[in-house]
N, CA, C, O and the ligand as a Tripos MOL2 file, in Angstrom:
@<TRIPOS>MOLECULE
protein
  253   251    64     0     0
PROTEIN
NO_CHARGES

@<TRIPOS>ATOM
      1 N          36.5880   11.1050    0.9450 N.3       1 MET1
      2 CA         36.7330    9.7260    1.4230 C.3       1 MET1
      3 C          36.4940    8.8390    0.2530 C.2       1 MET1
      4 O          35.4920    8.9840   -0.4460 O.2       1 MET1
      5 N          37.4240    7.8900    0.0130 N.am      2 ASP2
      6 CA         37.1320    7.0540   -1.1770 C.3       2 ASP2
      7 C          36.9920    5.6110   -0.7660 C.2       2 ASP2
      8 O          37.0210    4.6870   -1.5780 O.2       2 ASP2
      9 N          36.8380    5.4590    0.5470 N.am      3 GLU3
     10 CA         36.7610    4.1270    1.0100 C.3       3 GLU3
     11 C          35.2860    3.5810    0.7850 C.2       3 GLU3
     12 O          34.3160    4.3290    0.9090 O.2       3 GLU3
     13 N          35.1750    2.3310    0.4700 N.am      4 THR4
     14 CA         33.8240    1.6930    0.3060 C.3       4 THR4
     15 C          33.6790    0.6510    1.2520 C.2       4 THR4
     16 O          34.6570    0.1380    1.7950 O.2       4 THR4
     17 N          32.4380    0.2900    1.4950 N.am      5 ALA5
     18 CA         32.0290   -0.7000    2.4740 C.3       5 ALA5
     19 C          30.9790   -1.6550    1.8150 C.2       5 ALA5
     20 O          30.1680   -1.2710    0.9730 O.2       5 ALA5
     21 N          31.0700   -2.8720    2.2560 N.am      6 CYS6
     22 CA         30.1560   -3.9560    1.7230 C.3       6 CYS6
     23 C          28.7680   -3.7350    2.4510 C.2       6 CYS6
     24 O          28.7050   -3.6490    3.6770 O.2       6 CYS6
     25 N          27.6770   -3.6490    1.6390 N.am      7 LYS7
     26 CA         26.4800   -3.4040    2.2890 C.3       7 LYS7
     27 C          25.9570   -4.6560    3.0580 C.2       7 LYS7
     28 O          25.1220   -4.5820    3.9600 O.2       7 LYS7
     29 N          26.4790   -5.7150    2.6540 N.am      8 ASN8
     30 CA         26.1430   -7.0070    3.2530 C.3       8 ASN8
     31 C          26.6990   -7.2130    4.6440 C.2       8 ASN8
     32 O          25.9400   -7.5480    5.5530 O.2       8 ASN8
     33 N          28.1300   -7.0060    4.8710 N.am      9 CYS9
     34 CA         28.6470   -7.3440    6.1580 C.3       9 CYS9
     35 C          29.4880   -6.1320    6.6400 C.2       9 CYS9
     36 O          30.1890   -6.1980    7.6500 O.2       9 CYS9
     37 N          29.3810   -5.0050    5.8540 N.am     10 ARG10
     38 CA         29.8640   -3.6650    6.4940 C.3      10 ARG10
     39 C          31.4660   -3.5420    6.5210 C.2      10 ARG10
     40 O          32.0030   -2.5270    6.9630 O.2      10 ARG10
     41 N          32.1730   -4.5960    6.0420 N.am     11 ILE11
     42 CA         33.5990   -4.3960    6.0360 C.3      11 ILE11
     43 C          34.0600   -3.4230    5.1860 C.2      11 ILE11
     44 O          33.4960   -3.3240    4.0970 O.2      11 ILE11
     45 N          35.0840   -2.5900    5.4870 N.am     12 ILE12
     46 CA         35.6200   -1.5840    4.6600 C.3      12 ILE12
     47 C          36.5150   -2.3170    3.6810 C.2      12 ILE12
     48 O          37.3450   -3.1580    4.0280 O.2      12 ILE12
     49 N          36.2950   -1.9490    2.4690 N.am     13 ILE13
     50 CA         36.8970   -2.5590    1.2930 C.3      13 ILE13
     51 C          38.0060   -1.5690    0.7860 C.2      13 ILE13
     52 O          37.6570   -0.4860    0.3160 O.2      13 ILE13
     53 N          39.3020   -1.9030    0.8670 N.am     14 LYS14
     54 CA         40.4440   -0.8900    0.6380 C.3      14 LYS14
     55 C          40.8040   -0.9160   -0.8160 C.2      14 LYS14
     56 O          41.2510    0.1110   -1.3260 O.2      14 LYS14
     57 N          40.6440   -2.0190   -1.5350 N.am     15 SER15
     58 CA         40.9450   -1.9780   -2.8560 C.3      15 SER15
     59 C          39.9960   -3.0050   -3.6260 C.2      15 SER15
     60 O          39.5280   -4.0090   -3.0870 O.2      15 SER15
     61 N          39.7850   -2.6570   -4.8640 N.am     16 GLY16
     62 CA         38.7880   -3.6150   -5.5650 C.3      16 GLY16
     63 C          37.2830   -3.1340   -5.4470 C.2      16 GLY16
     64 O          36.9690   -2.1420   -4.7890 O.2      16 GLY16
     65 N          36.5000   -3.8200   -6.0490 N.am     17 ASN17
     66 CA         35.0860   -3.5230   -5.9460 C.3      17 ASN17
     67 C          34.2610   -4.6860   -5.5640 C.2      17 ASN17
     68 O          33.0620   -4.7460   -5.8360 O.2      17 ASN17
     69 N          34.9050   -5.6110   -4.9330 N.am     18 ARG18
     70 CA         34.2190   -6.7140   -4.3230 C.3      18 ARG18
     71 C          34.4960   -6.9420   -2.8400 C.2      18 ARG18
     72 O          35.5920   -6.6320   -2.3740 O.2      18 ARG18
     73 N          33.4600   -7.5170   -2.0300 N.am     19 CYS19
     74 CA         33.8200   -7.6520   -0.6600 C.3      19 CYS19
     75 C          34.7290   -8.9400   -0.5590 C.2      19 CYS19
     76 O          34.4800   -9.9880   -1.1560 O.2      19 CYS19
     77 N          35.8770   -8.7220    0.3210 N.am     20 PRO20
     78 CA         36.7510   -9.9160    0.3050 C.3      20 PRO20
     79 C          36.1880  -11.0230    1.3410 C.2      20 PRO20
     80 O          36.7780  -12.0910    1.4990 O.2      20 PRO20
     81 N          35.1090  -10.7180    1.9730 N.am     21 ILE21
     82 CA         34.5390  -11.6910    2.9130 C.3      21 ILE21
     83 C          33.3980  -12.4950    2.1870 C.2      21 ILE21
     84 O          33.4540  -13.7130    2.0140 O.2      21 ILE21
     85 N          32.4170  -11.7390    1.8020 N.am     22 CYS22
     86 CA         31.3080  -12.3310    1.2960 C.3      22 CYS22
     87 C          31.2380  -12.4990   -0.2020 C.2      22 CYS22
     88 O          30.4540  -13.2870   -0.7310 O.2      22 CYS22
     89 N          32.0760  -11.7380   -0.8670 N.am     23 GLY23
     90 CA         32.2240  -11.8530   -2.3740 C.3      23 GLY23
     91 C          31.0920  -10.8500   -2.9960 C.2      23 GLY23
     92 O          30.9640  -10.8320   -4.2200 O.2      23 GLY23
     93 N          30.2900  -10.0360   -2.2010 N.am     24 SER24
     94 CA         29.2980   -9.4200   -2.8720 C.3      24 SER24
     95 C          29.9200   -8.1380   -3.5250 C.2      24 SER24
     96 O          30.8680   -7.5700   -2.9820 O.2      24 SER24
     97 N          29.3880   -7.7040   -4.6650 N.am     25 ALA25
     98 CA         29.7060   -6.3890   -5.3040 C.3      25 ALA25
     99 C          28.7210   -5.2240   -4.8560 C.2      25 ALA25
    100 O          28.7350   -4.1070   -5.3730 O.2      25 ALA25
    101 N          27.9770   -5.5630   -3.9680 N.am     26 ASP26
    102 CA         26.9450   -4.4800   -3.5140 C.3      26 ASP26
    103 C          27.5890   -3.5990   -2.4110 C.2      26 ASP26
    104 O          27.4410   -3.7690   -1.2010 O.2      26 ASP26
    105 N          28.3280   -2.6300   -3.0110 N.am     27 ILE27
    106 CA         29.0890   -1.9300   -2.0400 C.3      27 ILE27
    107 C          28.7990   -0.3960   -2.1290 C.2      27 ILE27
    108 O          28.2980    0.0510   -3.1610 O.2      27 ILE27
    109 N          29.1010    0.4200   -1.0790 N.am     28 THR28
    110 CA         28.8150    1.7980   -1.0510 C.3      28 THR28
    111 C          29.9260    2.7590   -0.5000 C.2      28 THR28
    112 O          30.7330    2.3190    0.3190 O.2      28 THR28
    113 N          29.9780    3.8480   -0.8590 N.am     29 ASN29
    114 CA         30.8610    4.8310   -0.1960 C.3      29 ASN29
    115 C          30.2220    5.7470    0.8010 C.2      29 ASN29
    116 O          30.8460    6.6410    1.3710 O.2      29 ASN29
    117 N          28.8740    5.4740    0.9990 N.am     30 LYS30
    118 CA         28.0770    6.4030    1.8940 C.3      30 LYS30
    119 C          28.2270    5.8440    3.2390 C.2      30 LYS30
    120 O          27.3170    5.1340    3.6660 O.2      30 LYS30
    121 N          29.3510    6.0940    4.0240 N.am     31 ILE31
    122 CA         29.7480    5.4420    5.2460 C.3      31 ILE31
    123 C          29.6540    6.6790    6.3160 C.2      31 ILE31
    124 O          30.1490    7.7740    6.0480 O.2      31 ILE31
    125 N          29.0190    6.4320    7.4750 N.am     32 SER32
    126 CA         29.2670    7.3520    8.5580 C.3      32 SER32
    127 C          29.8470    6.7390    9.7570 C.2      32 SER32
    128 O          29.0950    6.1490   10.5320 O.2      32 SER32
    129 N          31.0560    6.8130    9.9820 N.am     33 GLY33
    130 CA         31.7050    6.2850   11.1150 C.3      33 GLY33
    131 C          32.2790    4.9570   10.8440 C.2      33 GLY33
    132 O          31.8420    4.2700    9.9210 O.2      33 GLY33
    133 N          33.1870    4.5860   11.5650 N.am     34 TYR34
    134 CA         33.9470    3.3530   11.4670 C.3      34 TYR34
    135 C          34.0720    2.5850   12.8130 C.2      34 TYR34
    136 O          34.1280    3.1590   13.9000 O.2      34 TYR34
    137 N          34.1080    1.3480   12.6620 N.am     35 ILE35
    138 CA         34.4430    0.4410   13.9340 C.3      35 ILE35
    139 C          35.7650   -0.2560   13.6410 C.2      35 ILE35
    140 O          35.8400   -1.0360   12.6920 O.2      35 ILE35
    141 N          36.7470   -0.0160   14.3780 N.am     36 ILE36
    142 CA         37.9470   -0.8430   14.1650 C.3      36 ILE36
    143 C          37.9670   -1.9800   15.0330 C.2      36 ILE36
    144 O          38.1230   -1.7690   16.2360 O.2      36 ILE36
    145 N          37.8420   -3.0860   14.6400 N.am     37 MET37
    146 CA         37.6990   -4.3420   15.3610 C.3      37 MET37
    147 C          39.0040   -4.9940   15.6460 C.2      37 MET37
    148 O          39.6160   -5.5690   14.7460 O.2      37 MET37
    149 N          39.4650   -4.9260   16.8980 N.am     38 LEU38
    150 CA         40.8870   -5.5060   17.1780 C.3      38 LEU38
    151 C          40.7640   -6.8830   17.7630 C.2      38 LEU38
    152 O          41.6320   -7.7350   17.5740 O.2      38 LEU38
    153 N          39.7210   -7.0900   18.4500 N.am     39 ASP39
    154 CA         39.5160   -8.4570   19.1730 C.3      39 ASP39
    155 C          38.1220   -8.8750   19.2020 C.2      39 ASP39
    156 O          37.4660   -8.8270   20.2430 O.2      39 ASP39
    157 N          37.6380   -9.2900   18.0750 N.am     40 TYR40
    158 CA         36.1240   -9.4720   17.9050 C.3      40 TYR40
    159 C          35.6860  -10.5770   18.9860 C.2      40 TYR40
    160 O          34.5650  -10.5140   19.4910 O.2      40 TYR40
    161 N          36.4690  -11.4520   19.2820 N.am     41 GLU41
    162 CA         36.0000  -12.4630   20.2470 C.3      41 GLU41
    163 C          35.5740  -12.0250   21.5840 C.2      41 GLU41
    164 O          34.7690  -12.6340   22.2880 O.2      41 GLU41
    165 N          36.1940  -10.8840   21.8960 N.am     42 LYS42
    166 CA         35.8090  -10.1730   23.2510 C.3      42 LYS42
    167 C          34.9060   -8.9730   23.1550 C.2      42 LYS42
    168 O          34.6730   -8.2770   24.1430 O.2      42 LYS42
    169 N          34.3710   -8.7200   21.9080 N.am     43 SER43
    170 CA         33.6330   -7.4920   21.7120 C.3      43 SER43
    171 C          32.1170   -7.8050   21.6820 C.2      43 SER43
    172 O          31.7000   -8.7200   20.9710 O.2      43 SER43
    173 N          31.3260   -7.0900   22.4110 N.am     44 GLU44
    174 CA         29.8900   -7.1670   22.3370 C.3      44 GLU44
    175 C          29.4610   -6.5310   21.1180 C.2      44 GLU44
    176 O          28.4840   -7.0030   20.5380 O.2      44 GLU44
    177 N          30.1160   -5.4240   20.6000 N.am     45 ILE45
    178 CA         29.5760   -4.8100   19.3250 C.3      45 ILE45
    179 C          29.7610   -5.9620   18.1250 C.2      45 ILE45
    180 O          28.9330   -6.1310   17.2290 O.2      45 ILE45
    181 N          30.8540   -6.6330   18.2570 N.am     46 ALA46
    182 CA         31.1260   -7.6400   17.1560 C.3      46 ALA46
    183 C          29.9500   -8.6680   17.1720 C.2      46 ALA46
    184 O          29.5600   -9.1690   16.1170 O.2      46 ALA46
    185 N          29.3890   -8.9760   18.3720 N.am     47 LYS47
    186 CA         28.3480  -10.0570   18.4940 C.3      47 LYS47
    187 C          27.0310   -9.3760   17.7790 C.2      47 LYS47
    188 O          26.3160  -10.0040   16.9980 O.2      47 LYS47
    189 N          26.8300   -8.1260   18.1190 N.am     48 LYS48
    190 CA         25.7110   -7.3760   17.6120 C.3      48 LYS48
    191 C          25.6150   -7.3490   16.1760 C.2      48 LYS48
    192 O          24.5640   -7.5680   15.5750 O.2      48 LYS48
    193 N          26.8040   -7.0600   15.5850 N.am     49 LEU49
    194 CA         26.8730   -6.7870   14.0960 C.3      49 LEU49
    195 C          27.2750   -8.1040   13.3430 C.2      49 LEU49
    196 O          27.4450   -8.1170   12.1240 O.2      49 LEU49
    197 N          27.4180   -9.2240   14.1500 N.am     50 ASN50
    198 CA         27.7990  -10.4810   13.5250 C.3      50 ASN50
    199 C          29.2140  -10.3860   12.8510 C.2      50 ASN50
    200 O          29.4600  -10.9250   11.7720 O.2      50 ASN50
    201 N          30.1490   -9.6330   13.5950 N.am     51 ILE51
    202 CA         31.4580   -9.5570   12.9940 C.3      51 ILE51
    203 C          32.3040  -10.8120   13.5010 C.2      51 ILE51
    204 O          32.2860  -11.1780   14.6760 O.2      51 ILE51
    205 N          33.0220  -11.4120   12.5310 N.am     52 ASN52
    206 CA         33.7650  -12.3930   13.1250 C.3      52 ASN52
    207 C          35.2150  -12.4660   12.3940 C.2      52 ASN52
    208 O          35.7130  -13.5310   12.0300 O.2      52 ASN52
    209 N          35.7800  -11.2960   12.2410 N.am     53 ILE53
    210 CA         37.0540  -11.0770   11.6610 C.3      53 ILE53
    211 C          37.5630   -9.6790   12.2980 C.2      53 ILE53
    212 O          36.7620   -8.7720   12.5230 O.2      53 ILE53
    213 N          38.8820   -9.5670   12.5620 N.am     54 ASN54
    214 CA         39.4310   -8.2910   13.0720 C.3      54 ASN54
    215 C          39.8020   -7.5790   11.7540 C.2      54 ASN54
    216 O          40.6430   -7.9830   10.9520 O.2      54 ASN54
    217 N          39.0180   -6.4070   11.6400 N.am     55 SER55
    218 CA         39.2180   -5.5480   10.5050 C.3      55 SER55
    219 C          38.4650   -4.1850   10.7670 C.2      55 SER55
    220 O          38.0280   -3.9190   11.8870 O.2      55 SER55
    221 N          38.3380   -3.3760    9.7470 N.am     56 THR56
    222 CA         37.6130   -2.0770    9.9340 C.3      56 THR56
    223 C          36.4150   -2.2090    9.3890 C.2      56 THR56
    224 O          36.3770   -2.7380    8.2780 O.2      56 THR56
    225 N          35.2010   -1.7880    9.9940 N.am     57 PHE57
    226 CA         33.8130   -1.9610    9.4680 C.3      57 PHE57
    227 C          33.1520   -0.5120    9.5810 C.2      57 PHE57
    228 O          33.4040    0.3100   10.4620 O.2      57 PHE57
    229 N          32.3260   -0.3680    8.6020 N.am     58 ALA58
    230 CA         31.3700    0.7790    8.6730 C.3      58 ALA58
    231 C          30.4110    0.6620    9.7960 C.2      58 ALA58
    232 O          29.7970   -0.3820   10.0150 O.2      58 ALA58
    233 N          30.2640    1.9080   10.6180 N.am     59 LEU59
    234 CA         29.2950    1.9110   11.6740 C.3      59 LEU59
    235 C          28.0010    2.0700   11.1680 C.2      59 LEU59
    236 O          27.1250    1.3290   11.6130 O.2      59 LEU59
    237 N          27.6860    3.0130   10.2050 N.am     60 ASN60
    238 CA         26.5550    3.0990    9.5310 C.3      60 ASN60
    239 C          26.7090    3.1800    8.1170 C.2      60 ASN60
    240 O          27.7460    3.6730    7.6710 O.2      60 ASN60
    241 N          25.7220    2.7200    7.2660 N.am     61 ILE61
    242 CA         25.6290    2.9270    5.8930 C.3      61 ILE61
    243 C          24.4590    3.6310    5.5270 C.2      61 ILE61
    244 O          23.3360    3.2510    5.8600 O.2      61 ILE61
    245 N          24.6930    4.7100    4.8100 N.am     62 LYS62
    246 CA         23.5240    5.7130    4.5050 C.3      62 LYS62
    247 C          22.7090    5.2140    3.2500 C.2      62 LYS62
    248 O          21.5270    5.5420    3.1440 O.2      62 LYS62
    249 N          23.2900    4.4660    2.3450 N.am     63 GLY63
    250 CA         22.6060    4.1750    1.1260 C.3      63 GLY63
    251 C          23.0200    3.0450    0.4570 C.2      63 GLY63
    252 O          22.4820    2.7230   -0.6020 O.2      63 GLY63
    253 ZN         30.4850   -8.4830    2.4930 Zn       64 ZN64
@<TRIPOS>BOND
     1     1     2 1
     2     2     3 1
     3     3     4 2
     4     3     5 am
     5     5     6 1
     6     6     7 1
     7     7     8 2
     8     7     9 am
     9     9    10 1
    10    10    11 1
    11    11    12 2
    12    11    13 am
    13    13    14 1
    14    14    15 1
    15    15    16 2
    16    15    17 am
    17    17    18 1
    18    18    19 1
    19    19    20 2
    20    19    21 am
    21    21    22 1
    22    22    23 1
    23    23    24 2
    24    23    25 am
    25    25    26 1
    26    26    27 1
    27    27    28 2
    28    27    29 am
    29    29    30 1
    30    30    31 1
    31    31    32 2
    32    31    33 am
    33    33    34 1
    34    34    35 1
    35    35    36 2
    36    35    37 am
    37    37    38 1
    38    38    39 1
    39    39    40 2
    40    39    41 am
    41    41    42 1
    42    42    43 1
    43    43    44 2
    44    43    45 am
    45    45    46 1
    46    46    47 1
    47    47    48 2
    48    47    49 am
    49    49    50 1
    50    50    51 1
    51    51    52 2
    52    51    53 am
    53    53    54 1
    54    54    55 1
    55    55    56 2
    56    55    57 am
    57    57    58 1
    58    58    59 1
    59    59    60 2
    60    59    61 am
    61    61    62 1
    62    62    63 1
    63    63    64 2
    64    63    65 am
    65    65    66 1
    66    66    67 1
    67    67    68 2
    68    67    69 am
    69    69    70 1
    70    70    71 1
    71    71    72 2
    72    71    73 am
    73    73    74 1
    74    74    75 1
    75    75    76 2
    76    75    77 am
    77    77    78 1
    78    78    79 1
    79    79    80 2
    80    79    81 am
    81    81    82 1
    82    82    83 1
    83    83    84 2
    84    83    85 am
    85    85    86 1
    86    86    87 1
    87    87    88 2
    88    87    89 am
    89    89    90 1
    90    90    91 1
    91    91    92 2
    92    91    93 am
    93    93    94 1
    94    94    95 1
    95    95    96 2
    96    95    97 am
    97    97    98 1
    98    98    99 1
    99    99   100 2
   100    99   101 am
   101   101   102 1
   102   102   103 1
   103   103   104 2
   104   103   105 am
   105   105   106 1
   106   106   107 1
   107   107   108 2
   108   107   109 am
   109   109   110 1
   110   110   111 1
   111   111   112 2
   112   111   113 am
   113   113   114 1
   114   114   115 1
   115   115   116 2
   116   115   117 am
   117   117   118 1
   118   118   119 1
   119   119   120 2
   120   119   121 am
   121   121   122 1
   122   122   123 1
   123   123   124 2
   124   123   125 am
   125   125   126 1
   126   126   127 1
   127   127   128 2
   128   127   129 am
   129   129   130 1
   130   130   131 1
   131   131   132 2
   132   131   133 am
   133   133   134 1
   134   134   135 1
   135   135   136 2
   136   135   137 am
   137   137   138 1
   138   138   139 1
   139   139   140 2
   140   139   141 am
   141   141   142 1
   142   142   143 1
   143   143   144 2
   144   143   145 am
   145   145   146 1
   146   146   147 1
   147   147   148 2
   148   147   149 am
   149   149   150 1
   150   150   151 1
   151   151   152 2
   152   151   153 am
   153   153   154 1
   154   154   155 1
   155   155   156 2
   156   155   157 am
   157   157   158 1
   158   158   159 1
   159   159   160 2
   160   159   161 am
   161   161   162 1
   162   162   163 1
   163   163   164 2
   164   163   165 am
   165   165   166 1
   166   166   167 1
   167   167   168 2
   168   167   169 am
   169   169   170 1
   170   170   171 1
   171   171   172 2
   172   171   173 am
   173   173   174 1
   174   174   175 1
   175   175   176 2
   176   175   177 am
   177   177   178 1
   178   178   179 1
   179   179   180 2
   180   179   181 am
   181   181   182 1
   182   182   183 1
   183   183   184 2
   184   183   185 am
   185   185   186 1
   186   186   187 1
   187   187   188 2
   188   187   189 am
   189   189   190 1
   190   190   191 1
   191   191   192 2
   192   191   193 am
   193   193   194 1
   194   194   195 1
   195   195   196 2
   196   195   197 am
   197   197   198 1
   198   198   199 1
   199   199   200 2
   200   199   201 am
   201   201   202 1
   202   202   203 1
   203   203   204 2
   204   203   205 am
   205   205   206 1
   206   206   207 1
   207   207   208 2
   208   207   209 am
   209   209   210 1
   210   210   211 1
   211   211   212 2
   212   211   213 am
   213   213   214 1
   214   214   215 1
   215   215   216 2
   216   215   217 am
   217   217   218 1
   218   218   219 1
   219   219   220 2
   220   219   221 am
   221   221   222 1
   222   222   223 1
   223   223   224 2
   224   223   225 am
   225   225   226 1
   226   226   227 1
   227   227   228 2
   228   227   229 am
   229   229   230 1
   230   230   231 1
   231   231   232 2
   232   231   233 am
   233   233   234 1
   234   234   235 1
   235   235   236 2
   236   235   237 am
   237   237   238 1
   238   238   239 1
   239   239   240 2
   240   239   241 am
   241   241   242 1
   242   242   243 1
   243   243   244 2
   244   243   245 am
   245   245   246 1
   246   246   247 1
   247   247   248 2
   248   247   249 am
   249   249   250 1
   250   250   251 1
   251   251   252 2
@<TRIPOS>SUBSTRUCTURE
     1 MET1         2 RESIDUE 1 A MET
     2 ASP2         6 RESIDUE 1 A ASP
     3 GLU3        10 RESIDUE 1 A GLU
     4 THR4        14 RESIDUE 1 A THR
     5 ALA5        18 RESIDUE 1 A ALA
     6 CYS6        22 RESIDUE 1 A CYS
     7 LYS7        26 RESIDUE 1 A LYS
     8 ASN8        30 RESIDUE 1 A ASN
     9 CYS9        34 RESIDUE 1 A CYS
    10 ARG10       38 RESIDUE 1 A ARG
    11 ILE11       42 RESIDUE 1 A ILE
    12 ILE12       46 RESIDUE 1 A ILE
    13 ILE13       50 RESIDUE 1 A ILE
    14 LYS14       54 RESIDUE 1 A LYS
    15 SER15       58 RESIDUE 1 A SER
    16 GLY16       62 RESIDUE 1 A GLY
    17 ASN17       66 RESIDUE 1 A ASN
    18 ARG18       70 RESIDUE 1 A ARG
    19 CYS19       74 RESIDUE 1 A CYS
    20 PRO20       78 RESIDUE 1 A PRO
    21 ILE21       82 RESIDUE 1 A ILE
    22 CYS22       86 RESIDUE 1 A CYS
    23 GLY23       90 RESIDUE 1 A GLY
    24 SER24       94 RESIDUE 1 A SER
    25 ALA25       98 RESIDUE 1 A ALA
    26 ASP26      102 RESIDUE 1 A ASP
    27 ILE27      106 RESIDUE 1 A ILE
    28 THR28      110 RESIDUE 1 A THR
    29 ASN29      114 RESIDUE 1 A ASN
    30 LYS30      118 RESIDUE 1 A LYS
    31 ILE31      122 RESIDUE 1 A ILE
    32 SER32      126 RESIDUE 1 A SER
    33 GLY33      130 RESIDUE 1 A GLY
    34 TYR34      134 RESIDUE 1 A TYR
    35 ILE35      138 RESIDUE 1 A ILE
    36 ILE36      142 RESIDUE 1 A ILE
    37 MET37      146 RESIDUE 1 A MET
    38 LEU38      150 RESIDUE 1 A LEU
    39 ASP39      154 RESIDUE 1 A ASP
    40 TYR40      158 RESIDUE 1 A TYR
    41 GLU41      162 RESIDUE 1 A GLU
    42 LYS42      166 RESIDUE 1 A LYS
    43 SER43      170 RESIDUE 1 A SER
    44 GLU44      174 RESIDUE 1 A GLU
    45 ILE45      178 RESIDUE 1 A ILE
    46 ALA46      182 RESIDUE 1 A ALA
    47 LYS47      186 RESIDUE 1 A LYS
    48 LYS48      190 RESIDUE 1 A LYS
    49 LEU49      194 RESIDUE 1 A LEU
    50 ASN50      198 RESIDUE 1 A ASN
    51 ILE51      202 RESIDUE 1 A ILE
    52 ASN52      206 RESIDUE 1 A ASN
    53 ILE53      210 RESIDUE 1 A ILE
    54 ASN54      214 RESIDUE 1 A ASN
    55 SER55      218 RESIDUE 1 A SER
    56 THR56      222 RESIDUE 1 A THR
    57 PHE57      226 RESIDUE 1 A PHE
    58 ALA58      230 RESIDUE 1 A ALA
    59 LEU59      234 RESIDUE 1 A LEU
    60 ASN60      238 RESIDUE 1 A ASN
    61 ILE61      242 RESIDUE 1 A ILE
    62 LYS62      246 RESIDUE 1 A LYS
    63 GLY63      250 RESIDUE 1 A GLY
    64 ZN64       253 GROUP 0 **** ****
């Protein structure tokens, strides 16, 4: 698995080494599980994780 996620907002970063949302370069490839957010406005998980965009997110970040 060569995908990385932003440690700040957990979004999966498919290319580059910066988060497209918050601009952070604090990223990791130690991801366990994914959340594919299709309709964040109706999702309780999105509210819990403060997700406000439809994208793929890391469920857990290990390091
Ligand atoms: Zn971010």
